[in-house]
N, C-alpha and C positions, 0 to 999 in steps of 0.2 A: 259592805258588812261580808267577809267570808264565811261560807258554811262547811263546817267540819264532818266529815264522814268516816266512817270506817274505814280504819286502814285495811284491818285482815292479813295482818303481818308488813304490811309495807308502811314506810316512815313518809306521811305528807310534807310535801314540800312545796311552799307559797313562791309563786315566781309571777312579779307583776300582775299581783291580783288573782291569779289563777291557782288552784289548786293541782299540784303535780303528786304521782303517785310515784315512789323513788321504791325499786324491786331491790330487796337485801340478797346479797351474793354471797355465796360459802361454796367449798371445794366438796364435790360429791363423794361420798362415802363410797369405796370399792363394792361393797355390797349391793347397794342401792344402783349403783352403775349398770353392774352386769342384771339389774332389776328391768332397769330403762331398756338398754339393749340385746337384743338377740340375735345372735348370727344363726343366718339360714343354713340349714342341713346340708351339708355335701352328698348329692346322689351319684353314685358312680355311675351309676347306668345313666348313659348320653342319652338315650334314647327317650327315654321315661322323663329325664330332667328338659328336655327340648319340648316334648308333648304338653307337658305340665305347664310349663311356662307360655303356652299358647292358650291367650283369653276368647280369642276370637276366630272366625273361621279366614279373616285376612291375616292373621298371625300364622296359620297353619298356610297360607297362600306360600307367605315371606318365606318361611321353612322349604317347603316344595320347590320353589325358584332355585334356592340354594345348593339344593341334594339332586336336582335333576336335571341332564342336558337339554339346552334351551330347545332342542326340536321336540323331546317328549313332552317339555312343559308348556311348549306354546301351543301345541296339539290340542290341550286340556282346555289351556287359558283363552284360546283364541276363538274366532268367531271369524262369520264371512264378510268379505267384502271390506267396509270401513268400520264393521262391528257396532252399526249405529242400533240395530235392533237388541243386541246383547245389552249396549248401556241403557238405551232407553228403558229396559226391561226393570235395570237394577237401580234408574232412578225413579222409576214410580213408585218400589216400595219405597225407598225415600220419601218421596213427596205423602208422605198419610199424616194426617193429622188421628190421634187416638183420642177418645172421648170416655174417660174412665168415670165407673159410677163409685160411691163412695159409702163407708159403712157397713160393708157386707164381710162376712167370717171367711178369709181367704187363706186360713193357717194350714188347711191340706185343700191342694187341687188336684183335679183329675185331667191327665191330660191323654188320655183313652179314647177311642174314635173305632168306628168301623165303616169299612169302605170296601166294595166288590165284594158284599155278602161276608165278611171277615172282619177280625179283631186286630186293631192295630194299638200298642202300647203311649204311640206317640201319633201327633198329625200330619207324619210327613214319614217316607219311605225314599227308597234307594231308586233311583232313574236309570234306564239301561246306559250303557257306555261302551263305544267299541273298542277294541285294539288296547285293553285296559292292562295287561300285563306289561305292556313298553311302556307304562306310566311309572309299574312298580313291580315286580314280576310275582308278588303275592296274588295281584288283580284280582279277579273275581272271587277269589276263594277268601282272599279278606272280606273283602264289603259282605259276602252272603254269611260269613261266620258272624262278623259283627253285628250286621240287622239281627239275626237269628237269636243272638246273645240280649239283643236291646227290645226285641218283639216286636221288630216293625218288619214290613215288607221287603223283599229285596225282589231286582227284578235283572234278568238277565239277555243281554241285547244276542240278536241272529249272528252279528260281529262282534262277540265276545271273544276272549280268547280261553276261556276255560269251557269244557264240555257241560250240556244238562246233566249230564249224570253225575260229573263229580261238584257241580253246585249243589244237587240235592245231598249228596254225602256231606257238603261240608255245611248246611243247613238242613238237616232232615227231621226237625219238626217245627219249623219257621214257613211263613207264606214266600214262597217261592212264586215269580211272577217271569214271563217271557215275553219278550217282546219280537213280533215278527218282521220282517220286511218280504214284502211277495218278489221273489227274483226272476227274473228271464226263464232259468230252468226251473218251473215249478214243481217240479218234480223236490228238489232240494226244500223248498218251503213247507211241501205239506209233510214230507218225512220229518221235519224239526218240529212242526206241530203234534205228529204221532208220537213223536219222542219225550214231549213236554208235557202231555198227556200222563203218558205211561209213567214218568218220573213222578206224577202226583202236584203237578204244578197247576195252580187253582184258579190263575188268569191270564188271557192272552192279550197283548198290546198288537193292534194292527195299525201300525204307522203308513202314515197317509201323506207326509210330508216331503217324503223323498224321492219324489221319481227320479231326479239326477241328484249327484253331489253340488252342494254351495261353493262358491269359488272361495276355498280357503288360504286367504295369500298369506298367511304365516306360514303355514307349512310348505307352499311353494319356493316361498324365500329362504327358509331354511333347508330345501330339497328332503324334507321329510318322506321317506319311504317305509315299505316293509319288505324284506327285511331293511332296518337301517343301513344307509350307505355310509362309508366312513369316507372322508375327505380331509383335507388339514385345517378347515373349521372346526370338523366334528372332532378331530384330535384335540385340537387346542382348547376346546371348552368341554373335553372332558378329563382333563387333566387335573383339575381340581374337584372332580367329583368321580373318583376310581372306584367308590365302592357300587355305584349305580353300575358300572361296566362289569365289575366282578360278579354282582349279582346276575345281569343280564348273560352274560356268558357261560355261567357253572350252573344254570338253572335249563328245564327242559325247553328246547325251542319251541317258539310260539305255534300253537295250533287252532284251524277257524273250525268250528261247526259248520259252516255254510260256503266255506271257499277252498278250490281244491289248488288255484293258484295266488300266491300272496308277493308277486313281483311287481312293482311301480308303487305310485304314491297312494296315498288313500284318496284322493278323488278319483283317480283313475279305478282303482279297485271297487268304490262305489258304482262310477259309470258303468262299468264292466259287471256287475252283479244287478243292479236295480232296475226296474223293468218299467220305464215311463207310459206303459200303457195299462196300467192297472185299472181298471173300474170298479163300479158297485157290486158288479157279478162275480168279483174275486174275493170280496166283503162276503158274500154269500155262499160261495164254495169253503172257505174258511169257516163260518159260521157253519155249517153243516157236518163238518169233522172236528168241530171242536167241544168239548165236554164240559168245558167250564165258564168263566164267567168271560164274555167278549168286551173288548174296551177297545177304541179306537181314538189313538194317538197321533197328535197335530192338527187338531181342529182350531181353526183360526177364524171362523164366522157364525154367526147366528143362524143365517139361513141351513148351513152345512149342520150344525149342531140339531134343527128342530126334524131335518129328513132323516138324520141319525135314530133320534127318538121315535121317530113313524116306524123307522124299522126294527127297533126291538131292541137294540144293542143295550148293554149294560150299563156302561158309563163310558166316557168322552174325557181324555186330557186337553183340555187348551193348552197350545204351547207351540212355539215358533223353532222348536230345535235348538233352543237355547243361543238362537240368534246364529244358527250355523249352515242355514240353508239360504231362506231369502232376507237378505238383507232389506230393512226396512218394513219388515212385516209386523202384524199387529201386536202391541202389547197383550199379554195372556192377561194379565192383573186389570189393566184395563176392561178386558173383553167380559171378565167373569161376572159382573153383577147382570147386565143385560142376558147373558146367555142362561145364567140359574135362574132368572126371571121368566124366561121360557121354556125351558126344558127341564129345572132341576126336580120335578115333583116324577118326573119319569122316568130319570137315569143319574146314577152317581157323576155331579159335574166334579171334575179335578182340573188342576193344573201343575206347569212347572216353568220353570224360566225365570233367572233372575234372582232365586232365592239364595241370601249370603247369610240371613240374620233370622234367629227365633220370631224377633217379631213380626218380620216378614211374612210367615207361615200363620201368625196368629191373625195380621191383616187380612190374609187369604181366605182362613176359614171364617174371620165376621163376616168378609164381603159374601158369602154363602158357599166357598169350596168345601167338596166333601171329603179333601184331602191333598198333599202337596208331594210333590218328587224333588230331590234334590240330586243334580250330577256334577256339577263342579266342586262345590263344597265337600261332596264325599274323596271326590279324586283329589283334591289338596290335601285331605288326611290322608290317603292313601300314600301319595308322594314322599309325604312328610315322615310317615312311620309304619308302614304297610298295616297289617289288622290293628294295630295299637293305636296307628293315627286315624283310621275309619271311626274307629271307638271314642276316640278323644274328639271328634267331629261330630259324632253324635251325642255326645256328651255336654257340648257347647251349645247346641243348639236346643238340645232338651232343657238344659239350664234355663237359656234365653227365652223359652217356649213359657216357662213356669214363671220367671219373675214377671215377665209381659202381662200373663196373666193375673198374678197376683197385684200389678200395680193397677190393673186394669178392673179388679175386682171382681171377677168372675171365678167361679168354682169349677166350672166343667166349661169343655169344648162346647157343648150343646150350648149353654149361655152366651155366647158370642155372635153377636148379630149387627150389620149394618149401623146402629146407632154409636157402635162402638169405634165406628172408622171412619173418616173423610177421606176421600182420593183426591189431592190438592191438584189443579191445573196447571201444567206447564204448557202442554201442546196442547192446542184443539184445532177440530177441522175448520177450515174456511167455509161459507157458504157457497155450495158447489152450483155452476149457473151452465143451466139446460139451454140446450137451443140457441146457443148465442149468437149463431149465425143468421137466425130470425129476428133477434131482438133491434 
């Protein structure tokens, strides 16, 4: 027996005992065709068009790579030695399993939070980056301005290419932080601390992971130096990117707040400026002269976190410098839960390194981070389109943060907790054997 079902406009057809539905065909009416097909409106603003097409930070990275000479792009994109630390940090965020709740009203989510005694509209800020105007001539001014408009903090590096005062002018009402390297010439560092305080910067990052420069092999292979050196390879790489060179050659020459000499590779400049002899006494000296919040950047183990908490610093940043210093260094995201457990009640525990997606930020906040910082993600946006590109990077991450929170069904950042995240294990330490020679 064949059961006949309603055809809903289709003609039933039986073949070898099976009921088949034959779709009726007709020529579309022109008006119906235009209703079904909408042509994308042409945007004559090419920068706006390419940035609006970017849906992820990786999309911005691809644009940046097309538009930026190899040496400048690789300085941003690369890390130390075999780049193991950087890749592990990114993989750690990929190795996350989320655990959403159900039936919670998330029609409106609040992404705001507080860090280092002040507000932020989003749970991330812009990390300090050196030599930024070499990536794109708008440099730190673009980052500070975009951060201010988004309501998030911006941090200027000692090795930034824009003055403290100019960053303040670009972000007059937002939160500005200053990242300090203690240099061989202490007077330079002390002068920068004073200028940052006078300009109204509210937080100082005392950086502890850079006694010397890491082995930036991409920079050495590219012959990357400041100022850029011209070679046949440089010329060949520049030909399809004339806009970068026009920008570079028609804007003010690079200037550094802390360096009087700028000849040599980045590693050589760092080694000539940094002091490998800095100690806890230097931290105490800076504490005595800084009126705002004092944060130690580059912490990589629990013991140092506890020591810093006992010293009364206001916060720490778990960081391996984006994998740009010691390769095979600890992954901050893996370190985060134990550090939060030990010192999270005593100071603000924040982190950077490896963040390329808003879900990474949500995962870090769920595991106890008070805040996060983005470096490369911001620079990819900068290279892709100046301030507009930085704004697009912030928009992408903000949208991903909101979407992830809604899918987890949490309404506020404070609702995030370790129950929402499992850090899946890819690498685990082997049991260490002590006193093997006596066994």
